[in-house]
C-alpha positions, -999 to 999 in steps of 0.1 A, spaced: 12 165 -221 45 172 -199 53 146 -167 72 156 -136 82 129 -111 81 144 -78 92 115 -56 121 120 -38 140 88 -40 137 56 -61 118 27 -44 87 24 -21 91 62 -16 66 92 -14 48 87 -44 38 118 -64 37 129 -98 27 162 -118 13 161 -151 9 191 -171 -22 185 -196 -42 211 -215 -29 239 -192 -41 221 -163 -16 211 -136 -29 175 -120 -9 158 -89 -14 124 -85 -9 109 -52 9 128 -24 26 101 -1 52 100 25 86 78 25 81 55 52 118 48 51 130 85 66 118 109 88 112 148 89 106 169 56 128 144 39 100 118 39 80 144 16 76 147 -21 101 172 -38 80 201 -44 108 226 -56 100 224 -91 64 229 -84 53 265 -83 30 272 -51 -7 278 -61 -7 262 -93 -22 229 -88 -57 225 -104 -66 192 -92 -50 164 -68 -58 125 -75 -54 101 -49 -54 64 -60 -54 48 -26 -48 53 10 -14 37 17 5 58 35 33 63 5 4 75 -14 -13 98 9 11 107 37 22 141 24 -15 154 15 -23 178 42 10 189 37 6 195 0 -32 206 4 -20 236 26 1 249 -2 -26 243 -26 -53 255 -7 -78 258 -35 -79 228 -51 -102 193 -53 -90 165 -42 -106 135 -59 -107 98 -46 -130 72 -42 -155 70 -10 -134 41 5 -105 56 1 -115 90 18 -128 72 48 -94 50 52 -77 82 45 -91 98 75 -82 74 99 -45 73 80 -37 106 84 -52 115 120 -29 82 132 5 98 113 -5 130 132 -1 108 163 30 91 153 48 122 144 34 140 177 52 108 196 83 108 172 89 146 183 88 136 220 107 107 219 133 112 187 136 153 192 124 158 154 113 195 162 99 197 122 74 173 136 42 169 132 41 181 98 4 186 103 -20 186 129 -54 171 134 -72 204 128 -48 202 94 -62 168 83 -99 182 91 -91 212 69 -76 191 44 -106 167 42 -128 196 32 -111 195 -6 -120 159 -8 -149 150 -37 -159 113 -37 -161 98 -68 -173 66 -82 -160 38 -105 -161 40 -140 -176 75 -146 -160 102 -166 -156 136 -149 -140 168 -155 -116 185 -131 -142 201 -112 -156 168 -103 -187 172 -125 -198 145 -149 -181 154 -185 -192 171 -214 -183 175 -247 -171 211 -241 -147 194 -215 -106 194 -224 -95 172 -196 -118 145 -180 -104 119 -155 -122 82 -146 -118 59 -122 -110 18 -126 -107 -10 -97 -72 -15 -90 -77 -48 -68 -51 -38 -43 -68 -26 -13 -100 -15 -6 -108 19 -27 -80 16 -48 -79 28 -83 -61 36 -115 -70 66 -132 -77 74 -171 -69 109 -180 -80 124 -214 -73 151 -235 -82 160 -270 -78 124 -282 -50 116 -261 -48 98 -230 -26 90 -198 -32 60 -178 -18 57 -141 -20 23 -125 -13 32 -89 -7 1 -70 -21 -29 -88 -34 -66 -88 -48 -81 -114 -52 -112 -98 -82 -115 -69 -71 -120 -33 -89 -136 -4 -115 -106 -5 -106 -81 -29 -114 -89 -67 -88 -84 -91 -83 -50 -113 -104 -41 -142 -82 -16 -163 -88 -1 -200 -76 -26 -228 -72 -1 -252 -67 35 -261 -41 44 -239 -11 66 -253 11 68 -224 17 49 -193 25 53 -156 27 19 -146 42 6 -112 70 -17 -109 71 -31 -74 78 -72 -80 100 -63 -110 126 -82 -89 105 -110 -80 100 -140 -102 73 -162 -98 79 -199 -92 71 -228 -114 37 -237 -101 30 -212 -79 -7 -203 -76 -25 -180 -47 -51 -211 -40 -21 -236 -35 -2 -207 -12 -35 -204 9 -34 -240 12 2 -239 21 -3 -215 49 -32 -231 62 -15 -260 70 13 -247 87 -10 -225 112 -33 -255 118 -4 -276 126 12 -253 148 -20 -246 169 -29 -284 170 3 -288 188 -6 -258 212 18 -235 197 15 -197 189 14 -179 157 29 -143 149 22 -128 118 34 -91 110 7 -75 89 4 -40 76 -32 -24 93 -44 -16 58 -49 -42 34 -26 -73 47 -49 -75 82 -81 -79 62 -69 -101 36 -59 -124 66 -88 -122 87 -109 -138 56 -80 -162 50 -87 -174 86 -123 -172 83 -120 -196 59 -101 -217 78 -126 -217 107 -155 -225 83 -133 -257 70 -127 -267 107 -92 -261 103 -87 -240 135 -113 -234 161 -123 -204 179 -90 -197 188 -80 -162 204 -71 -138 179 -53 -103 186 -50 -74 161 -39 -37 166 -60 -6 174 -54 13 137 -65 -24 122 -98 -24 139 -104 10 127 -96 -1 91 -117 -30 94 -149 -14 104 -144 5 71 -140 -26 52 -169 -42 67 -192 -11 66 -187 -10 27 -185 -49 22 -215 -47 -3 -203 -14 -16 -172 -24 -34 -155 -46 -60 -147 -78 -35 -155 -113 -25 -174 -124 2 -198 -91 8 -215 -109 33 -185 -114 51 -184 -89 85 -148 -97 97 -150 -83 129 -182 -99 138 -170 -133 124 -136 -133 139 -141 -112 173 -106 -105 172 -85 -92 208 -71 -53 205 -37 -50 217 -30 -12 223 2 3 224 5 4 261 -7 -35 265 19 -48 238 51 -42 265 36 -66 291 22 -89 266 34 -123 266 21 -152 240 -6 -174 247 -9 -209 235 -31 -215 205 -32 -179 198 -27 -157 167 -12 -123 170 -16 -106 137 0 -72 147 14 -42 125 37 -29 112 43 -56 84 80 -45 82 83 -43 123 93 -9 119 107 2 152 82 10 180 54 -9 162 33 -33 180 50 -64 159 87 -51 167 81 -49 204 63 -81 206 88 -101 187 114 -94 212 98 -118 232 95 -148 206 124 -142 183 149 -160 211 122 -185 216 125 -219 192 91 -227 205 79 -198 189 64 -192 152 68 -162 130 50 -162 98 56 -135 72 29 -131 43 37 -95 27 65 -72 13 93 -60 36 115 -33 23 153 -44 24 166 -22 52 134 -32 78 135 -52 108 113 -77 89 139 -82 63 169 -87 85 148 -116 101 139 -130 65 174 -133 52 189 -144 86 196 -178 99 192 -195 131 218 -181 157 220 -148 140 217 -116 160 186 -94 147 190 -56 154 151 -50 160 155 -14 176 188 4 171 186 18 212 182 -18 223 206 -49 225 203 -74 196 181 -104 200 193 -140 191 173 -156 162 158 -193 173 120 -193 167 107 -211 136 106 -185 104 82 -193 74 74 -170 43 43 -170 22 36 -150 -6 2 -131 -3 15 -102 -24 -14 -70 -32 8 -64 -62 7 -75 -96 31 -103 -107 60 -87 -133 53 -111 -161 11 -100 -155 21 -61 -155 45 -69 -187 16 -85 -206 -5 -58 -198 18 -31 -210 23 -52 -243 -16 -56 -243 -20 -17 -246 11 -11 -267 15 30 -254 40 53 -270 55 59 -238 56 41 -204 70 56 -174 80 30 -147 80 41 -111 75 29 -75 102 1 -76 137 -7 -65 165 -3 -93 168 -42 -100 128 -39 -104 130 -11 -130 156 -26 -151 139 -58 -154 108 -39 -165 128 -17 -189 145 -47 -205 115 -71 -207 92 -43 -223 119 -33 -245 122 -68 -261 82 -68 -265 74 -35 -278 102 -20 -300 83 10 -307 75 20 -272 97 45 -251 103 31 -216 114 54 -192 126 59 -157 115 94 -147 144 109 -125 132 134 -99 121 167 -110 129 163 -145 103 173 -170 94 150 -197 76 160 -229 50 132 -233 40 145 -266 
């Protein structure tokens, strides 16, 4: 087995990895970097010979794992793309939305290389998608494996978002496991990961939270209770809560938390606003409620919560209403998104409440606010004047990624001969390197540089 990291830069980037096994070339994920624009957001494919790929495997539908898929499949036009049914349904929505975003950016920012693919390109790409179930060994043609198959793969529930998986690839008695993005702890909606606990020789593991220690005594149940008290306290006083969220994953978890609060009588039937992309994805969550690993399979989020939909056109004239919740994407408050535009109206108002519930890239507008103090000037959009921070800011930890200790414990349970660390900033990667080295003296821990071939054998 040989491994090459095709991710162009470290951190939460354009996740894409090349595994050469048994003479076959398998690509794991095909993401785009949310922090940069243009071709620089795509994986670095210079070391990958065109037309050599035998199969592409997608672990889940977040943009940093699928955003370059049509770009890659145009280059590798004859290979199948394997994913779960839920991931396929969400990927179609996400990629078509990406075309709209890139088309708008071409006009607004003058990025003439955009769009990197078209709506027709997404539809053509989708023709190669093969929907695969959990816990069934398949060959790289997507057929049930037999004794004659050299290379096989199997999906395991990753607990991150709807449809997310880790993938176990086997070849002649050797095994390679890629975690993708994983959460071993059950969330409000999604159940925790169920991964293999033995028989893994080589482990490709995410390291997102390596630089984020868990506070003593922290539990998700306690954090939900703290969040509930904060939200219900604001609503009881006639206030407004604004929550930047990712359209995929975090929105649906938040809706489930608010549903539980409503059942307990902590908030009434108050107005709730979300974006159009969030509605499309939540429709998939509802349609697959009883067909996927999740808690509360009876819960239909859109029917129970009946959110109002705010479009990109409406957001420019929308003012915060009292006793209302605005759960708007993006979670990082990227420029020109609903949350970024809306927060220009609330940031300087000391009567407003801004609650963060997930990850923020260190350079994002959301991270700038989280690090700021009252009275600081916040640059939400480089083309507009900064805004003074006066509103109340609260932070809550509802990460869809496993804690660093949980991931370290998983690695030490497996005791693989090699561990490849990806999907983390430098401090996160360094923490895992040291922590695993202390626990597993006979395991080689590698942070793979882009384009460097690593012989796993």
